[in-house]
C-alpha positions in Angstrom: 0.0 0.0 0.0 2.8 2.4 0.9 4.6 1.6 -2.3 1.5 2.4 -4.4 1.0 5.8 -2.6 4.6 6.7 -3.2 4.2 5.8 -6.9 1.1 8.0 -7.2 2.9 10.9 -5.6 5.8 10.5 -7.9 3.5 10.7 -10.9 1.9 13.8 -9.6 5.3 15.4 -9.1 6.4 14.5 -12.6 3.2 16.0 -14.1 3.5 19.2 -12.1 7.2 19.6 -13.2 6.2 19.1 -16.8 3.6 21.9 -16.5 6.0 24.2 -14.8 8.7 23.5 -17.5 6.2 24.2 -20.3 5.1 27.4 -18.6 8.7 28.5 -18.2 9.5 27.8 -21.9 6.4 29.9 -22.9 7.4 32.7 -20.7 11.0 32.6 -22.1 9.7 32.8 -25.7 7.5 35.8 -24.8 10.4 37.6 -23.1 12.8 36.8 -25.9 10.6 38.9 -28.3 9.0 36.5 -30.7 6.9 38.6 -33.0 3.1 38.4 -32.7 1.2 37.1 -35.8 0.9 39.7 -38.6 -2.3 41.8 -38.8 -4.7 41.1 -41.6 -4.1 43.0 -44.9 -6.1 46.2 -45.3 -9.2 46.0 -47.5 -8.7 47.1 -51.1 -11.0 49.9 -52.2 -12.2 49.3 -55.8 -11.4 52.1 -58.3 -14.6 53.9 -59.2 -15.6 53.8 -62.8 -15.6 57.7 -62.9 -11.8 57.6 -63.0 -11.8 55.9 -66.4 -11.2 58.4 -69.1 -10.1 58.8 -72.8 -7.5 61.3 -73.8 -8.7 64.4 -75.7 -9.0 63.6 -79.5 -6.3 64.7 -82.0 -8.0 66.1 -85.1 -5.1 67.7 -86.9 -3.0 69.2 -87.9 -5.2 69.5 -91.1 -8.8 68.8 -91.9 -9.1 68.7 -95.7 -11.6 70.6 -97.7 -15.0 68.9 -98.5 -15.4 70.4 -102.0 -15.2 73.5 -104.0 -16.3 75.9 -102.6 -15.4 74.8 -99.2 -12.8 75.3 -96.4 -9.6 73.6 -95.3 -8.7 73.7 -91.6 -5.0 73.9 -90.6 -3.2 74.1 -87.2 -6.1 72.4 -85.5 -6.1 72.2 -81.7 -8.7 70.5 -79.5 -9.0 71.4 -75.8 -11.3 69.3 -73.6 -13.2 71.2 -70.9 -13.5 70.3 -67.2 -11.1 67.5 -66.3 -9.2 67.8 -69.6 -10.1 64.4 -70.8 -13.3 62.4 -71.6 -14.6 60.3 -68.7 -16.5 57.1 -69.6 -18.4 54.2 -68.0 -18.8 50.6 -69.0 -22.0 48.6 -69.2 -23.2 45.5 -71.0 -25.4 46.0 -74.1 -28.1 43.6 -75.3 -26.4 40.6 -76.7 -23.4 40.8 -74.4 -21.2 43.4 -76.0 -19.2 45.9 -73.9 -20.9 49.3 -74.1 -18.8 52.4 -73.5 -20.5 55.8 -72.8 -18.2 58.9 -72.7 -19.0 62.5 -72.1 -17.0 65.4 -73.5 -18.0 68.4 -71.3 -19.7 71.4 -72.8 -17.3 74.3 -73.2 -14.6 72.2 -75.0 -12.9 74.2 -77.8 -11.6 73.6 -81.3 -9.4 76.3 -82.8 -7.9 76.3 -86.3 -6.8 78.4 -89.2 -9.6 78.3 -91.8 -8.6 78.7 -95.5 -11.6 79.3 -97.7 -11.7 77.5 -101.1 -13.5 79.1 -104.0 -15.5 77.4 -106.7 -12.4 77.0 -108.8 -10.7 75.2 -105.8 -8.3 78.2 -105.2 -7.2 79.1 -101.7 -8.5 82.4 -100.2 -7.2 84.4 -97.2 -6.7 82.4 -94.0 -8.7 83.4 -90.9 -8.8 82.2 -87.3 -11.9 80.1 -86.5 -13.2 78.3 -83.5 -16.0 76.0 -82.2 -17.3 75.5 -78.6 -18.7 72.0 -78.2 -19.7 69.1 -76.0 -21.0 65.6 -76.7 -22.0 62.2 -75.5 -20.3 59.3 -77.2 -21.6 55.7 -77.2 -19.8 52.7 -78.6 -20.2 48.9 -78.6 -17.0 46.9 -78.6 -16.8 43.4 -80.2 -14.2 41.4 -82.1 -13.3 41.5 -85.8 -14.6 38.5 -87.8 -13.2 39.3 -91.2 -9.9 40.2 -92.9 -6.4 40.3 -91.5 -7.5 41.7 -88.1 -9.8 38.7 -87.3 -9.9 38.2 -83.6 -8.9 41.8 -82.7 -11.1 44.0 -80.5 -12.9 46.7 -82.5 -16.0 49.0 -82.5 -19.1 47.3 -84.0 -21.3 50.4 -83.7 -21.1 53.9 -82.3 -22.6 57.4 -82.3 -21.9 60.9 -81.1 -24.7 63.2 -79.8 -23.6 66.7 -79.7 -24.9 68.6 -76.7 -23.2 71.8 -77.9 -21.7 72.9 -81.2 -21.4 76.7 -81.4 -19.6 78.8 -83.9 -20.1 82.3 -85.4 -17.6 81.7 -88.2 -19.1 81.9 -91.7 -16.5 79.5 -93.0 -17.6 76.8 -90.6 -21.2 77.3 -91.7 -20.5 76.4 -95.3 -22.2 73.3 -96.6 -20.6 70.1 -95.3 -18.0 71.7 -93.1 -19.6 71.2 -89.7 -20.6 67.6 -90.5 -17.0 66.9 -91.7 -15.7 68.1 -88.3 -18.2 66.1 -86.4 -17.5 63.0 -88.4 -13.8 63.4 -87.7 -14.3 63.8 -84.0 -16.5 60.6 -84.0 -13.9 58.6 -85.8 -11.1 59.8 -83.5 -13.2 58.7 -80.5 -13.5 55.2 -81.9 -9.7 55.2 -82.3 -9.0 56.5 -78.9 -11.2 54.0 -77.3 -9.6 50.9 -78.9 -6.1 52.2 -78.5 -6.6 53.1 -74.8 -8.1 49.8 -73.9 -6.7 47.1 -76.3 -4.1 47.8 -79.0 -2.6 50.2 -81.5 -4.6 50.9 -84.7 -3.5 51.3 -88.3 -4.9 51.4 -91.8 -4.6 47.6 -91.9 -6.1 47.2 -88.5 -8.5 50.1 -87.9 -10.5 50.8 -84.7 -13.8 50.1 -86.5 -14.8 46.6 -87.3 -15.5 45.8 -91.0 -19.1 45.5 -90.1 -19.2 48.8 -88.2 -22.4 50.8 -88.5 -23.8 54.1 -87.2 -25.5 53.3 -83.9 -29.3 54.2 -84.1 
């Protein structure tokens, strides 16, 4: 009986010693400066879509004449109002295409040297001209399915709705001149969109798909 009691006490002593030893080791590790676990990484705030923007279009340096009589525009500059660029948003169109909607703020300005062309196609006296404008641009982006650019991203349809187009220059009110300027802006926006998002463009690989159409 005495032998069993002594054995029991011996086991208790060994267990207590083990606990004290483990406690001592833990305390030593804390005192020795083991680093605490790293904090969780901070939450990432998504970039709002309002920060997406196209660069201001490049129209020049020359816009050719549209006929005789007509006008040729040289030294063309384009200044975007407000932020200095063209903010855009992205949605999904019916059928699944990516749809881009961009807004050029009213108060944007085009300046140029206008050279009148007479009925015999001779140049007249150059004058300074200008336009104050704004617009909303809408484009659907798809993939080319014909020709050497097959598989490349391109614009399937697009349009520009001008919210402002003001000029008091008689040269810019000649038949066809305003429409030529608007068409050039439209085409440049298609190019800026594809180049900003996907790839360089060229005559062999234009921004507009072969099946491009004017958006209704």
